[in-house]
C-alpha positions as protocol buffer text, in pm:
chain_id: "A"
residue {
  index: 1
  type: MET
  ca { x: 22443 y: 1315 z: 4941 }
}
residue {
  index: 2
  type: ASP
  ca { x: 22331 y: 1182 z: 5278 }
}
residue {
  index: 3
  type: ASP
  ca { x: 22489 y: 1451 z: 5487 }
}
residue {
  index: 4
  type: PRO
  ca { x: 22565 y: 1759 z: 5283 }
}
residue {
  index: 5
  type: ALA
  ca { x: 22747 y: 1942 z: 5563 }
}
residue {
  index: 6
  type: PRO
  ca { x: 23099 y: 1800 z: 5493 }
}
residue {
  index: 7
  type: TYR
  ca { x: 23056 y: 1858 z: 5126 }
}
residue {
  index: 8
  type: TRP
  ca { x: 22977 y: 2226 z: 5177 }
}
residue {
  index: 9
  type: THR
  ca { x: 23250 y: 2266 z: 5431 }
}
residue {
  index: 10
  type: ALA
  ca { x: 23491 y: 2152 z: 5158 }
}
residue {
  index: 11
  type: VAL
  ca { x: 23338 y: 2383 z: 4907 }
}
residue {
  index: 12
  type: ARG
  ca { x: 23376 y: 2680 z: 5147 }
}
residue {
  index: 13
  type: ALA
  ca { x: 23740 y: 2591 z: 5218 }
}
residue {
  index: 14
  type: ALA
  ca { x: 23818 y: 2560 z: 4845 }
}
residue {
  index: 15
  type: ARG
  ca { x: 23660 y: 2899 z: 4769 }
}
residue {
  index: 16
  type: LEU
  ca { x: 23852 y: 3072 z: 5049 }
}
residue {
  index: 17
  type: ARG
  ca { x: 24179 y: 2915 z: 4931 }
}
residue {
  index: 18
  type: VAL
  ca { x: 24125 y: 3057 z: 4586 }
}
residue {
  index: 19
  type: ALA
  ca { x: 24037 y: 3393 z: 4733 }
}
residue {
  index: 20
  type: ASP
  ca { x: 24364 y: 3390 z: 4935 }
}
residue {
  index: 21
  type: LEU
  ca { x: 24559 y: 3310 z: 4623 }
}
residue {
  index: 22
  type: LEU
  ca { x: 24394 y: 3577 z: 4414 }
}
residue {
  index: 23
  type: GLU
  ca { x: 24467 y: 3835 z: 4679 }
}
residue {
  index: 24
  type: GLU
  ca { x: 24843 y: 3773 z: 4636 }
}
residue {
  index: 25
  type: LEU
  ca { x: 24845 y: 3813 z: 4254 }
}
residue {
  index: 26
  type: THR
  ca { x: 25014 y: 4110 z: 4082 }
}
residue {
  index: 27
  type: PRO
  ca { x: 24820 y: 4314 z: 3828 }
}
residue {
  index: 28
  type: SER
  ca { x: 25003 y: 4138 z: 3544 }
}
residue {
  index: 29
  type: GLU
  ca { x: 24922 y: 3795 z: 3680 }
}
residue {
  index: 30
  type: TRP
  ca { x: 24555 y: 3884 z: 3663 }
}
residue {
  index: 31
  type: GLU
  ca { x: 24591 y: 3926 z: 3287 }
}
residue {
  index: 32
  type: GLN
  ca { x: 24774 y: 3599 z: 3227 }
}
residue {
  index: 33
  type: GLU
  ca { x: 24618 y: 3309 z: 3039 }
}
residue {
  index: 34
  type: SER
  ca { x: 24481 y: 3033 z: 3265 }
}
residue {
  index: 35
  type: LEU
  ca { x: 24476 y: 2663 z: 3191 }
}
residue {
  index: 36
  type: CYS
  ca { x: 24111 y: 2703 z: 3094 }
}
residue {
  index: 37
  type: ARG
  ca { x: 24145 y: 2768 z: 2721 }
}
residue {
  index: 38
  type: GLY
  ca { x: 24058 y: 3120 z: 2620 }
}
residue {
  index: 39
  type: TRP
  ca { x: 24019 y: 3243 z: 2975 }
}
residue {
  index: 40
  type: ARG
  ca { x: 24255 y: 3482 z: 3148 }
}
residue {
  index: 41
  type: VAL
  ca { x: 24302 y: 3447 z: 3525 }
}
residue {
  index: 42
  type: ARG
  ca { x: 24056 y: 3728 z: 3577 }
}
residue {
  index: 43
  type: ASP
  ca { x: 23792 y: 3542 z: 3370 }
}
residue {
  index: 44
  type: VAL
  ca { x: 23836 y: 3236 z: 3589 }
}
residue {
  index: 45
  type: ALA
  ca { x: 23793 y: 3452 z: 3898 }
}
residue {
  index: 46
  type: GLY
  ca { x: 23489 y: 3601 z: 3736 }
}
residue {
  index: 47
  type: HIS
  ca { x: 23337 y: 3262 z: 3686 }
}
residue {
  index: 48
  type: LEU
  ca { x: 23402 y: 3156 z: 4050 }
}
residue {
  index: 49
  type: ALA
  ca { x: 23258 y: 3480 z: 4179 }
}
residue {
  index: 50
  type: LEU
  ca { x: 22946 y: 3446 z: 3967 }
}
residue {
  index: 51
  type: ILE
  ca { x: 22846 y: 3078 z: 4020 }
}
residue {
  index: 52
  type: PRO
  ca { x: 22688 y: 3118 z: 4366 }
}
residue {
  index: 53
  type: THR
  ca { x: 22464 y: 3406 z: 4247 }
}
residue {
  index: 54
  type: VAL
  ca { x: 22401 y: 3335 z: 3876 }
}
residue {
  index: 55
  type: THR
  ca { x: 22038 y: 3268 z: 3784 }
}
residue {
  index: 56
  type: THR
  ca { x: 21886 y: 3071 z: 3497 }
}
residue {
  index: 57
  type: TRP
  ca { x: 21768 y: 3400 z: 3355 }
}
residue {
  index: 58
  type: ASP
  ca { x: 22124 y: 3540 z: 3344 }
}
residue {
  index: 59
  type: MET
  ca { x: 22216 y: 3236 z: 3130 }
}
residue {
  index: 60
  type: VAL
  ca { x: 21914 y: 3258 z: 2903 }
}
residue {
  index: 61
  type: ALA
  ca { x: 21971 y: 3627 z: 2845 }
}
residue {
  index: 62
  type: VAL
  ca { x: 22312 y: 3569 z: 2684 }
}
residue {
  index: 63
  type: ALA
  ca { x: 22218 y: 3244 z: 2507 }
}
residue {
  index: 64
  type: PRO
  ca { x: 22134 y: 3406 z: 2171 }
}
residue {
  index: 65
  type: ARG
  ca { x: 22463 y: 3593 z: 2158 }
}
residue {
  index: 66
  type: ALA
  ca { x: 22632 y: 3265 z: 2257 }
}
residue {
  index: 67
  type: ARG
  ca { x: 22453 y: 3079 z: 1976 }
}
residue {
  index: 68
  type: PHE
  ca { x: 22288 y: 2874 z: 2244 }
}
residue {
  index: 69
  type: SER
  ca { x: 22613 y: 2698 z: 2327 }
}
residue {
  index: 70
  type: PRO
  ca { x: 22655 y: 2616 z: 2699 }
}
residue {
  index: 71
  type: ASP
  ca { x: 23034 y: 2662 z: 2666 }
}
residue {
  index: 72
  type: ARG
  ca { x: 22990 y: 3002 z: 2506 }
}
residue {
  index: 73
  type: VAL
  ca { x: 22731 y: 3109 z: 2761 }
}
residue {
  index: 74
  type: ASN
  ca { x: 22982 y: 3013 z: 3028 }
}
residue {
  index: 75
  type: THR
  ca { x: 23260 y: 3211 z: 2859 }
}
residue {
  index: 76
  type: LEU
  ca { x: 23054 y: 3518 z: 2803 }
}
residue {
  index: 77
  type: LEU
  ca { x: 22943 y: 3539 z: 3162 }
}
residue {
  index: 78
  type: ALA
  ca { x: 23294 y: 3465 z: 3291 }
}
residue {
  index: 79
  type: ARG
  ca { x: 23447 y: 3739 z: 3085 }
}
residue {
  index: 80
  type: ARG
  ca { x: 23175 y: 3987 z: 3175 }
}
residue {
  index: 81
  type: GLN
  ca { x: 23233 y: 3918 z: 3550 }
}
residue {
  index: 82
  type: GLY
  ca { x: 23606 y: 3905 z: 3496 }
}
residue {
  index: 83
  type: ALA
  ca { x: 23608 y: 4266 z: 3384 }
}
residue {
  index: 84
  type: ARG
  ca { x: 23536 y: 4378 z: 3738 }
}
residue {
  index: 85
  type: ASP
  ca { x: 23801 y: 4512 z: 3970 }
}
residue {
  index: 86
  type: PRO
  ca { x: 24017 y: 4236 z: 4112 }
}
residue {
  index: 87
  type: ALA
  ca { x: 23940 y: 4338 z: 4469 }
}
residue {
  index: 88
  type: ASP
  ca { x: 23567 y: 4315 z: 4395 }
}
residue {
  index: 89
  type: LEU
  ca { x: 23617 y: 3961 z: 4257 }
}
residue {
  index: 90
  type: VAL
  ca { x: 23808 y: 3851 z: 4565 }
}
residue {
  index: 91
  type: ALA
  ca { x: 23547 y: 4001 z: 4794 }
}
residue {
  index: 92
  type: ALA
  ca { x: 23263 y: 3830 z: 4598 }
}
residue {
  index: 93
  type: ILE
  ca { x: 23433 y: 3490 z: 4623 }
}
residue {
  index: 94
  type: ARG
  ca { x: 23489 y: 3538 z: 4997 }
}
residue {
  index: 95
  type: GLY
  ca { x: 23140 y: 3682 z: 5051 }
}
residue {
  index: 96
  type: HIS
  ca { x: 22968 y: 3381 z: 4885 }
}
residue {
  index: 97
  type: ALA
  ca { x: 23200 y: 3115 z: 5023 }
}
residue {
  index: 98
  type: ASP
  ca { x: 22916 y: 2968 z: 5235 }
}
residue {
  index: 99
  type: SER
  ca { x: 22656 y: 2984 z: 4956 }
}
residue {
  index: 100
  type: ARG
  ca { x: 22480 y: 2655 z: 4868 }
}
residue {
  index: 101
  type: ARG
  ca { x: 22300 y: 2790 z: 4564 }
}
residue {
  index: 102
  type: THR
  ca { x: 22344 y: 2836 z: 4193 }
}
residue {
  index: 103
  type: ALA
  ca { x: 22124 y: 2860 z: 3887 }
}
residue {
  index: 104
  type: LYS
  ca { x: 21846 y: 2599 z: 3872 }
}
residue {
  index: 105
  type: VAL
  ca { x: 21977 y: 2467 z: 3545 }
}
residue {
  index: 106
  type: LEU
  ca { x: 22316 y: 2393 z: 3707 }
}
residue {
  index: 107
  type: ASP
  ca { x: 22399 y: 2130 z: 3972 }
}
residue {
  index: 108
  type: THR
  ca { x: 22535 y: 2218 z: 4311 }
}
residue {
  index: 109
  type: ARG
  ca { x: 22706 y: 1881 z: 4318 }
}
residue {
  index: 110
  type: ASP
  ca { x: 22961 y: 2046 z: 4072 }
}
residue {
  index: 111
  type: ALA
  ca { x: 23060 y: 2324 z: 4308 }
}
residue {
  index: 112
  type: LEU
  ca { x: 23350 y: 2142 z: 4467 }
}
residue {
  index: 113
  type: PHE
  ca { x: 23526 y: 2009 z: 4164 }
}
residue {
  index: 114
  type: ASP
  ca { x: 23455 y: 2344 z: 3978 }
}
residue {
  index: 115
  type: THR
  ca { x: 23630 y: 2543 z: 4245 }
}
residue {
  index: 116
  type: ILE
  ca { x: 23918 y: 2307 z: 4290 }
}
residue {
  index: 117
  type: VAL
  ca { x: 23995 y: 2267 z: 3920 }
}
residue {
  index: 118
  type: HIS
  ca { x: 23955 y: 2632 z: 3838 }
}
residue {
  index: 119
  type: GLY
  ca { x: 24183 y: 2717 z: 4132 }
}
residue {
  index: 120
  type: GLN
  ca { x: 24449 y: 2504 z: 3964 }
}
residue {
  index: 121
  type: ASP
  ca { x: 24364 y: 2668 z: 3634 }
}
residue {
  index: 122
  type: ILE
  ca { x: 24480 y: 2989 z: 3799 }
}
residue {
  index: 123
  type: ALA
  ca { x: 24771 y: 2868 z: 4007 }
}
residue {
  index: 124
  type: LEU
  ca { x: 24966 y: 2632 z: 3772 }
}
residue {
  index: 125
  type: PRO
  ca { x: 25036 y: 2873 z: 3480 }
}
residue {
  index: 126
  type: LEU
  ca { x: 25155 y: 3126 z: 3739 }
}
residue {
  index: 127
  type: ALA
  ca { x: 25388 y: 2872 z: 3898 }
}
residue {
  index: 128
  type: ARG
  ca { x: 25202 y: 2914 z: 4230 }
}
residue {
  index: 129
  type: ARG
  ca { x: 25105 y: 2633 z: 4464 }
}
residue {
  index: 130
  type: LEU
  ca { x: 24742 y: 2597 z: 4564 }
}
residue {
  index: 131
  type: ALA
  ca { x: 24726 y: 2300 z: 4806 }
}
residue {
  index: 132
  type: VAL
  ca { x: 24409 y: 2086 z: 4817 }
}
residue {
  index: 133
  type: PRO
  ca { x: 24338 y: 1822 z: 5079 }
}
residue {
  index: 134
  type: ALA
  ca { x: 24342 y: 1474 z: 4922 }
}
residue {
  index: 135
  type: ASP
  ca { x: 23999 y: 1388 z: 5055 }
}
residue {
  index: 136
  type: HIS
  ca { x: 23847 y: 1694 z: 4888 }
}
residue {
  index: 137
  type: SER
  ca { x: 24018 y: 1601 z: 4552 }
}
residue {
  index: 138
  type: ARG
  ca { x: 23884 y: 1252 z: 4598 }
}
residue {
  index: 139
  type: GLU
  ca { x: 23527 y: 1374 z: 4638 }
}
residue {
  index: 140
  type: ALA
  ca { x: 23561 y: 1605 z: 4339 }
}
residue {
  index: 141
  type: LEU
  ca { x: 23709 y: 1319 z: 4136 }
}
residue {
  index: 142
  type: ARG
  ca { x: 23421 y: 1087 z: 4224 }
}
residue {
  index: 143
  type: ARG
  ca { x: 23172 y: 1343 z: 4096 }
}
residue {
  index: 144
  type: VAL
  ca { x: 23359 y: 1402 z: 3771 }
}
residue {
  index: 145
  type: TRP
  ca { x: 23403 y: 1028 z: 3711 }
}
residue {
  index: 146
  type: ALA
  ca { x: 23026 y: 962 z: 3770 }
}
residue {
  index: 147
  type: MET
  ca { x: 22906 y: 1238 z: 3539 }
}
residue {
  index: 148
  type: GLY
  ca { x: 22904 y: 1243 z: 3161 }
}
residue {
  index: 149
  type: TRP
  ca { x: 22889 y: 1581 z: 2992 }
}
residue {
  index: 150
  type: PRO
  ca { x: 23104 y: 1791 z: 2962 }
}
residue {
  index: 151
  type: PHE
  ca { x: 23414 y: 1583 z: 3043 }
}
residue {
  index: 152
  type: HIS
  ca { x: 23310 y: 1226 z: 2962 }
}
residue {
  index: 153
  type: ALA
  ca { x: 23603 y: 1112 z: 3176 }
}
residue {
  index: 154
  type: ARG
  ca { x: 23514 y: 739 z: 3181 }
}
residue {
  index: 155
  type: ARG
  ca { x: 23482 y: 732 z: 2800 }
}
residue {
  index: 156
  type: ARG
  ca { x: 23794 y: 931 z: 2730 }
}
residue {
  index: 157
  type: LEU
  ca { x: 24000 y: 726 z: 2978 }
}
residue {
  index: 158
  type: ALA
  ca { x: 23854 y: 383 z: 2895 }
}
residue {
  index: 159
  type: GLY
  ca { x: 24119 y: 121 z: 2886 }
}
residue {
  index: 160
  type: PHE
  ca { x: 24319 y: 264 z: 3177 }
}
residue {
  index: 161
  type: THR
  ca { x: 24320 y: 208 z: 3552 }
}
residue {
  index: 162
  type: LEU
  ca { x: 24333 y: 527 z: 3753 }
}
residue {
  index: 163
  type: ARG
  ca { x: 24457 y: 501 z: 4109 }
}
residue {
  index: 164
  type: ALA
  ca { x: 24510 y: 777 z: 4366 }
}
residue {
  index: 165
  type: THR
  ca { x: 24822 y: 731 z: 4575 }
}
residue {
  index: 166
  type: ASP
  ca { x: 24724 y: 979 z: 4848 }
}
residue {
  index: 167
  type: THR
  ca { x: 24369 y: 859 z: 4920 }
}
residue {
  index: 168
  type: ASP
  ca { x: 24135 y: 575 z: 4863 }
}
residue {
  index: 169
  type: TRP
  ca { x: 24012 y: 596 z: 4504 }
}
residue {
  index: 170
  type: ALA
  ca { x: 24063 y: 387 z: 4191 }
}
residue {
  index: 171
  type: ALA
  ca { x: 23859 y: 321 z: 3876 }
}
residue {
  index: 172
  type: GLY
  ca { x: 23882 y: 167 z: 3533 }
}
residue {
  index: 173
  type: ALA
  ca { x: 24077 y: -128 z: 3398 }
}
residue {
  index: 174
  type: GLY
  ca { x: 24395 y: -152 z: 3204 }
}
residue {
  index: 175
  type: PRO
  ca { x: 24746 y: 5 z: 3219 }
}
residue {
  index: 176
  type: GLU
  ca { x: 24780 y: 205 z: 3541 }
}
residue {
  index: 177
  type: ILE
  ca { x: 24794 y: 574 z: 3575 }
}
residue {
  index: 178
  type: ALA
  ca { x: 24871 y: 657 z: 3937 }
}
residue {
  index: 179
  type: GLY
  ca { x: 24938 y: 967 z: 4139 }
}
residue {
  index: 180
  type: PRO
  ca { x: 24777 y: 1230 z: 4365 }
}
residue {
  index: 181
  type: ALA
  ca { x: 24400 y: 1263 z: 4341 }
}
residue {
  index: 182
  type: LEU
  ca { x: 24438 y: 1625 z: 4237 }
}
residue {
  index: 183
  type: ALA
  ca { x: 24647 y: 1530 z: 3941 }
}
residue {
  index: 184
  type: LEU
  ca { x: 24389 y: 1260 z: 3846 }
}
residue {
  index: 185
  type: LEU
  ca { x: 24118 y: 1521 z: 3883 }
}
residue {
  index: 186
  type: LEU
  ca { x: 24295 y: 1753 z: 3636 }
}
residue {
  index: 187
  type: LEU
  ca { x: 24339 y: 1459 z: 3400 }
}
residue {
  index: 188
  type: ALA
  ca { x: 23971 y: 1366 z: 3425 }
}
residue {
  index: 189
  type: THR
  ca { x: 23870 y: 1726 z: 3342 }
}
residue {
  index: 190
  type: GLY
  ca { x: 24083 y: 1735 z: 3031 }
}
residue {
  index: 191
  type: ARG
  ca { x: 24390 y: 1920 z: 3165 }
}
residue {
  index: 192
  type: PRO
  ca { x: 24710 y: 1777 z: 3022 }
}
residue {
  index: 193
  type: ALA
  ca { x: 24898 y: 1942 z: 3319 }
}
residue {
  index: 194
  type: GLY
  ca { x: 24762 y: 1659 z: 3531 }
}
residue {
  index: 195
  type: LEU
  ca { x: 25008 y: 1418 z: 3356 }
}
residue {
  index: 196
  type: ASP
  ca { x: 25309 y: 1586 z: 3502 }
}
residue {
  index: 197
  type: THR
  ca { x: 25290 y: 1421 z: 3844 }
}
residue {
  index: 198
  type: LEU
  ca { x: 25136 y: 1091 z: 3729 }
}
residue {
  index: 199
  type: ARG
  ca { x: 25321 y: 763 z: 3688 }
}
residue {
  index: 200
  type: GLY
  ca { x: 25256 y: 409 z: 3554 }
}
residue {
  index: 201
  type: ASP
  ca { x: 25250 y: 213 z: 3231 }
}
residue {
  index: 202
  type: GLY
  ca { x: 24940 y: 400 z: 3111 }
}
residue {
  index: 203
  type: VAL
  ca { x: 25099 y: 749 z: 3120 }
}
residue {
  index: 204
  type: GLY
  ca { x: 25322 y: 695 z: 2820 }
}
residue {
  index: 205
  type: ARG
  ca { x: 25039 y: 538 z: 2624 }
}
residue {
  index: 206
  type: LEU
  ca { x: 24810 y: 828 z: 2713 }
}
residue {
  index: 207
  type: ARG
  ca { x: 25070 y: 1085 z: 2610 }
}
residue {
  index: 208
  type: SER
  ca { x: 25105 y: 923 z: 2272 }
}
residue {
  index: 209
  type: SER
  ca { x: 24733 y: 955 z: 2209 }
}
residue {
  index: 210
  type: HIS
  ca { x: 24577 y: 1263 z: 2061 }
}
residue {
  index: 211
  type: THR
  ca { x: 24368 y: 1327 z: 2371 }
}
residue {
  index: 212
  type: TYR
  ca { x: 24637 y: 1475 z: 2599 }
}
residue {
  index: 213
  type: ARG
  ca { x: 24890 y: 1655 z: 2381 }
}
């Protein structure tokens, strides 16, 4: 990125929005399942609290127990952090909102989409609204679309045109799937909930596939 300042301003804002939301939750809501499969709300919060401080060694240390699967490593660390007191997790997310670091084996270019998407993973199952500026969702969507693993969005959504209706972003070719950039971001990261506010000839076709049921 040519000028990283706007990016990290967006990351900071996203982290603080999530912290604000978490601060409002009831004890029972912390235990609810999130949109992130197998993770409770507190596990998602644990992940977000950990990312700015996690080290490569932290990840290597749990790798044998996780059978060297990156997904399992992520889950083990998220659940470990998620066991902390909710107030501590909120404080950690707030305290590291300005952080520009993470483990060397991870990529700081993922910080924005990671925070935005996981914020929705918390909010949507709880029927809570977590607003995200369209330009922030657009930048997150650009990153997810450009990368391969773990989402492979371009491959999974090949044959469709995706078009944001609230900001300047479009990609692909084929039947159109149109809607807010945030909904497209959820779709691109494999969340079927992203389909609920999307429209176009491609939506029905995508729903009939095995990818988004």
